[in-house]
C-alpha positions as CSV (number, residue, x, y, z in Angstrom):
1,M,-12.2,0.1,2.1
2,D,-12.9,3.2,0.0
3,I,-11.2,3.0,-2.7
4,Q,-11.2,6.9,-3.2
5,L,-9.3,7.3,-0.4
6,F,-7.1,4.8,-0.9
7,W,-5.7,6.4,-4.3
8,K,-6.1,10.0,-2.8
9,R,-3.7,8.8,-0.2
10,A,-1.2,7.0,-2.8
11,R,-1.4,10.2,-4.5
12,A,-0.2,12.3,-1.8
13,Q,2.0,9.7,-0.6
14,I,3.6,9.6,-4.2
15,R,3.8,13.4,-4.2
16,E,5.6,13.9,-0.4
17,K,8.0,11.0,-1.8
18,R,8.5,13.1,-4.5
19,R,8.1,9.9,-6.9
20,T,6.0,9.9,-10.2
21,Q,3.2,7.6,-11.0
22,A,5.1,6.1,-13.8
23,E,8.0,5.2,-11.2
24,V,5.9,3.6,-9.0
25,A,3.8,1.5,-11.4
26,Q,7.5,0.3,-12.9
27,A,8.4,-0.5,-9.4
28,C,5.1,-2.6,-8.8
29,G,5.5,-4.5,-12.1
30,L,3.0,-2.3,-14.0
31,P,2.5,-0.5,-17.0
32,Y,2.1,2.9,-16.6
33,S,-1.5,2.9,-18.4
34,T,-2.7,0.1,-16.1
35,F,-1.7,2.1,-12.9
36,R,-3.2,5.4,-14.6
37,R,-5.9,3.7,-15.3
38,W,-6.4,1.9,-12.0
39,I,-6.2,5.3,-10.4
40,T,-8.4,7.2,-12.8
41,K,-11.4,4.9,-12.8
42,N,-11.1,4.0,-9.0
43,I,-10.1,0.5,-9.7
44,I,-9.3,-1.6,-6.6
45,P,-5.4,-2.5,-7.1
46,T,-4.3,-6.5,-6.6
47,L,-3.2,-7.5,-3.4
48,D,0.6,-7.8,-4.5
49,V,0.5,-4.2,-6.2
50,A,-0.7,-2.9,-3.4
51,S,1.8,-4.3,-1.5
52,A,4.3,-3.4,-3.5
53,M,3.3,0.1,-3.6
54,S,3.5,0.4,0.1
55,D,7.0,-1.3,0.3
56,Y,8.1,1.3,-2.7
57,L,6.4,4.4,-0.8
58,E,7.8,3.1,2.0
59,I,4.2,3.3,4.1
60,S,2.1,0.6,5.3
61,L,-0.4,-1.2,3.4
62,E,-2.5,-0.5,6.7
63,Y,-2.4,3.4,6.1
64,L,-3.3,3.0,2.4
65,V,-6.2,1.0,3.1
66,N,-7.7,2.4,5.9
67,G,-5.3,5.8,6.7
68,E,-4.1,4.2,10.3
69,E,-0.9,3.5,11.3
70,T,-0.3,1.3,14.1
71,N,3.1,1.4,14.8
72,V,3.5,-2.0,15.6
73,P,6.3,-3.9,14.3
74,I,5.4,-6.9,12.0
75,K,6.8,-9.4,14.7
76,N,4.6,-8.2,17.4
77,Q,1.4,-9.0,15.4
78,R,1.5,-12.3,15.6
79,C,-1.2,-14.0,17.5
80,P,-0.3,-14.1,21.0
81,Y,-0.6,-18.2,20.9
82,F,2.6,-18.2,18.5
83,I,4.4,-15.8,20.8
84,H,4.0,-17.5,24.1
85,G,3.6,-21.0,22.7
86,A,2.1,-23.8,23.6
87,N,3.9,-26.9,24.8
């Protein structure tokens, strides 16, 4: 994962959704100073924070990480074994 691109996409989404970094930090349960330091120093966020950020911004975690959206509903992303089942 290119962390600089992660934060570039995150900042773009924050602007697009007309949010502030302070609002996103609060939604993620972080002090603003910590969130800002992660952005400026290109620190990889923990999975729970990245997930909370994607939820708050209404984008997929996949988009933040690699810039791609599969647009496949989560329920359809299961392993085929579980979809078809094994008797």
